[in-house]
N, C-alpha and C positions, 0 to 999 in steps of 0.2 A: 097293711101298715106294720112296720116293725114293732115288736113288743116294747121297745124302749122309748117309743114316741107316742104321743096322743095329739089329736087335732079336735077342735070343737069341744073342748073339755067343759062339762057342765059343773064340775066341782071347782072349788077354789084351790088354785095351785099354791104350793108353798114357795115363797121367793128365796132365791139364792143370791146373796150379795157377793159378787166377785171383786176383791179388793187387792190392789198391788201392795205388796208388803211395805214399800217405802211410803205409801199414802195412808197407811193404817192409822198413825197418830192423829193426823188431821181429820180423818173419817170418824175416829172415836170421839173426838171433841164435840162433834155435832149430834151424837146419840143421846138418848134420854138416860136417866139414872139407872133404870132397870137393865138396859143393855150394858152400860158401863160396869155395874156391880156384878152382873152375871159373868162377864168376861174376866173381871178381876178375881172373882171367887174361884173360877175354874182354871185360873193361871194360864189363860190363853196367850199363846205367842203367835205373832203374825209371820210365821216362817212359811216358806213355800210348801203348799199342799196341806197346811193345817186347816182344820175345820172346827166350827163350833155350832151346835144345835141349840137354838134359842127357844125356850118354852114360854107360854103365856102363864098367867097366874093360876090357871087350872092344871098346868103341866102338859098342855097340848103343844106340839111342835108348830111353831108359827114362822120360823125363819132360819136360814142357814147362812153362816158367815164362812167364806172360803177365801183364803189368801194365796196368792201366787207371786213369785218374784218379779214377773213381767207380764202385763196383760196380753202381750203377744204370744206368750208361752202357753198356748191354749191346750196343748197335750195334757197339762196337769188336770184339766177338767175331766179327763178320761177316768180318773179314779172314783168319781162320784156315783155312777150308776150302780156299782156293786158295793159301795160303802155306806150309802144313805139308807135309812129305813124305807120300807115299801111305801110308795106314795106317788103323787104327781107334783112335779116341781116346775118352776120357771126361773129364768134369769132376771135379776133386778139390776140392770146395767145402766149406768149414767152415759156410757159410750156404746152405742149400738153397733159400732163398726165391727166388733168382734162377735156379734151374736151368731152369725153363720158358722164361724170357726168353732165357737164353743159347743154349738149343737152337733157339729161334725165330730168333735172330740168325745162328746157324750156317747154318740152312736158307736164310735170306734172302741170306747171303753166297755160298752155293754156286750161286746161280742163274746160268745162262748161256743166252742166246737162241741156239738152234742150228738154227733152221729152214733157214737159208741158208748157214751157216758152221759148220764143226766147232768144238767147244769147244776153247778154248786149253789147258785143263787139266782132268783128271778130279778133282773135289774129293775131299779126304780125308773119311773117314766118321766120324760121331759115333755112339757106342753110346748108345742111348736107355734102357738097362736101368734106370738110377737117376734118370731124368728124370720128375718128376711131370707128370701130364697129357700123357703122350707122344702119345696118340691125338689130342688137341686140337692139339698142336704140328704133327703131320703134316697134319691138316685145314687148319690155318692156312696152312702153307707151300704145300701143293698148290693151295689157293684163290688165294693171292697169285701163284703161278706162272701160273695161268690168267689173272689180270688182266694181268700183265706181258706174257705171250705175245700176248694179244689186242691190246694197245696197240702192241706192237713190230711186229706184222705189218702190212706196207704194204697200202694199200687195194685193189690189184689182187688180193690174196688175202683181203681182209677188208672187202668192201663190204656193203651191206645184206643181200644174199642169203646171203653166207657167215656174217655175224654171226647171222642167223637159224638157219643150220645148226648153229652152236655151241650156241645155245639149245636147239635140238631134241635134240642129243646129250645135253646136260645133263639135259633133262627125261626122256629115256629112261633115263639112268643112275639117276635117283632116282624113277622112276615118277610124274613130274608130268605134268599135262596141258598142252598148248600149242596155241595157234591163232595164225594170222596174218591180218591184213587187208591186202591188197596192191593197189597201183596204184589204179585208178579205183574199186575197192570202198571205198576210204577216203572218197571223196566220197559214195558211196551210203549209207555208215553214219555220216556226219556227223563225219568227221575231216579237214576241209578244210585246217586249218593244217598238218598233217603232209604231206598231199598236195601242197600248194602249194610248200613248201620243197623237196621231193624230186622234183618232176615233171620237172625238166630232165635228170635222169640216166637213162642206159640201164638201170641197175640200179634197179628200181622201188622207190618208197618203201613202207614197211610199218609196221604196229604189231604188235609181238610181244607176246603175252599168255600168260604161264605161271602155273599155279596148282599148289600143293602143300600137303598137310597136311590135318588133320581140320577140317572146317567148324565144329565146335563150339569150336575153340580161338581165341584172340584173333587178329584179322586184322592182319597186317603187310603193307603194300604198298610196294614198291620201284620207283622210276621212274628210268630212266637215259637220259641224252642219248646217242643213237646216231647222231651225224653222222659217217659213216665217212670223209668227206673234206670239207673246207670251203675252197672257192676264195674265199669271200666273196660268191659270186654276182655280180650285175652291179656291185655295189660291191666290185670285185675286190681281193683282197689283193695287196701286192707279193710278188715271188718269195720274199723272205726270210721273209715272213709265212706262206707255205704250207709251208715245209720240214717242220714238225712236225705238219701238219694230219691226218696219219693217226691222231694221238692224240685227235682231236676226238670219238671215240666212247668216250673214257675213262670217262664216266659209265655207259654201258651195260656196259662191262667190269667196273666196280666193283660194280654191282648183281648181275651174274651171279656174281662172286666171292663177294659176301656171301651170295647165295642158296645157293651151294654150301656155304659154311660152315654155314649154318643147317640145310640138308637133311642134310648129312653127320653133324651132331651130333644130328639128330632132335629139334630143339627143338619143344616143344608149341605151335606157332603155325600159323595158317592163312596161308600165304604167297602173295602175288601179285606178279609181276614184269611191269612194262610198259616196253617199249622202243620209242620211235619211231625207226626206223632209216631214214636217208636219206643221200644225198649232196647237198651244196649245190653244184650244178654250173651251168654256163652253156650255154645253147642258145637256140633261137628261142622256146621256151615257158617260159623261166626267169621267175620272178616278179620284179617291178620295184620300185624305190623309188617310193613314192606309191600303190602298190596297196593296196586295203583287203580284208582277209580276214575272213570270218565264222568265229569259233571255235566249237568244240563247245558251249561254255557259252552262246553267243549274243552275246557281246561282239564288236564289230567291232574289228579291229586294223589301224591304218595302218602300212605298212612305211616307216619312216624310214630304215632301212638294211638291205640284204639280208644283211649280214654279222652281224647280230644275230639269226641264225636259230635258235639253240639254244633260246631262250626261247619262240619261236613253236611249235616242235614239242612242247616240254614242256607248253605250255598245254593242248593237247587231251588229252595223256596224263594230266595232273594232274586235269583235269575228270572223266575216266573213273575215275581212282583214287578220288576223293572221293565218287563216286556210291554207293559201298558203305560209306561211313563207317568206314574202318579205325581200329583202336585206335592205330596209328602209321603215318605216311606219311613216307618218306624219299626225297628225290630227290638225285641226284648228277650233276654236270655239269662239264665243262671250259668254263665259261660266259663268263668275262670276263678280259681282261688286267688290268682294274682291281683284281681280287682279288689278282693277283700283285704289283702295285705296292703294295698295302696290306699284305700279310702275307708276301710273298716266295714262293719256289717250294716250300719245304719244309713249309709250314703249310696245312692245309685251312681255308678260310674257311667258317664255319657261321652260318646264319641260322635262326631258329625263332620260332614264335608262343607258345612255352611256356618261361618262365624256369626252371621246375622241371626240365624236360627238358634244357635247356642245362646246368644245374648238374650233373646226373647224368652227362651225356655227357663233360663236361670232367674230371670225377673219373676216369673210366675212361681218358680220353686221357692223363692224367698217369701213371697206373699202368702203362699199356702203352707209354709213351714213343712215342706216336703223336700228334704235335702238331696241335691244333685251336685256333682262335681264333674267338670269337663276334664277329660284326659286327652292327650294329643294323638292324632294318627301320624306319628312321626315316621316319614317314609325312609329315613335312614336305617330303620330296623327291618325293612322289608327283606334284605338279603338273608336274614336268619331263617326265612321260610323257603329258601332255594332248595331245589332237589336236583340231583344229578341225573335222574331218570324220568322225571315228570315236570309239569309246569310249575307245581307248587307242592310244598310239604304241609301237612295239616298240623305239624308240631315244630316249634322253633328249635333251632340247633342248641340253644342254651336256655336257661331258666329266667333270664332277665326280661323285664318289661312284658310279662306274659299277657296281661290284659291288652296292651297295645298291639302286640304281634297277632293276637286273636282278632282284634279289630281290623288290622291290616289284611288278614286273610279274608275277612268278609268284604272288605273294600274292593277286592279283586272282582267281586260279582255285582258291584253297584257303580254305575258310571257317575262321574261328577255332575252330570246334567240333571240327576234326580236328587232333590233335597232329601237328606237321609240322616236319621238319628238312630244310633245303636246304644242300647242300654245293657250294661253288664251288672246284674243285680244279685243280691243275697236271697231275697224273697222269704226271709225267715228271721224272727226275733229269738235270740238265744235265751232271753230272760223276760219276765213280765215286768212291764212298766206302765204307768198310766196311759191308757189309750192304745197300748201296744202289747197285747198278751203274748206269751211265749207261743211260738208256732208260726204258721204261714203268715206272710205279710205282703201287702201291696206297697210297692215303692215307685215313686215318680208319677203315679196315676193322677193324683189330684193336680199336680203341676201341669201335666200334659193336657188334661181335660180343661183346666182353666185357660191354657193357651189356645186350645181349639175353639172354645166358646168365644173368647175375645176376637179371634181371627175370623171365624166364620159365622158368628151369631151376634157380633158386637153392634 
């Protein structure tokens, strides 16, 4: 059990009244004089995120008043675990519709990355007794903690081999099978694109392949970009551009987190997870601008820029993924700065070859307050990836629509007959906000899991 939650609590929990700011005057009218006088004496204002701690006549804390501008804005709840006094709390809700969301926000706000530094505060505890879908809340939070921990861990402790170790542990926990193709074996088994990008590192490149579930169930395949550090290769990044490159394996972290959610919930699907895990390093055998690689699909790729490596390693993984004709293919990657320019750091950019799939996913994104925005796979931009000496260039001829041209590159390796979602994500919070501490972040996972539960377990 996560330390921020309790079940079967023998103590009396302290209730938290969550009140919409616009409803506060009407709510206050119904309270007794003690509550009215206390709030007046303390000059309480019903602004978003404001809180009042109500004592009884002996000075003991008996109730929390917490105001938010909209009851649907449940991220605001994420400030409570680290701002409330130590204790066990419960939500006093007139509308239980939001209880699961509030508990999720509580768990998200309680997260602290403590591998190298002691937590600044032990979070207050939430009693899950009256929370609907409490087991799903715990599953979601534990899985998102996994994603955040993986992204926050620096590359000296989270290179390709360590990332594979995490996948092996996860497979063991859920009785999944797992294999790796490592180093020169990638060449022998026709994964030259993955090998080429990762061959300059002392930590050998690899393709991690995990399978779980009943073979008779619908096949769902997840592909995650596992570039554990990205120097940019010979097209080297400036020092400022490398500061967050430990997060360039964020796509791999996401698919492991989503896989954990699926396996923990025992969804009736046949799951496959493919992670090309590499470091894009610099050495005498690093791949070069102008090199031509033969991909697993057979398409030749001219390297226009060694810093556009993520799409190159994904090409071989996607080719392998579609060979089994999955019912749904999802890839996730910290792929382009262009996506961040287009939608900012808080929104997951989504591309797909299915309008129906996009509509369904966006509905769940809205319900889960897990922002996603669809960008187009506009085929008119495909010409910018043309090469005079190869089938395709990994880098567009100009800097326009970079997220779209990256998606179009990947589209070359996914036939239209396979329903496909591609997510270009930031995977990082630049600053701390309620429920979203600075550092590694899971994006679109709650929306995707909600969609999968509704589709396969509804």
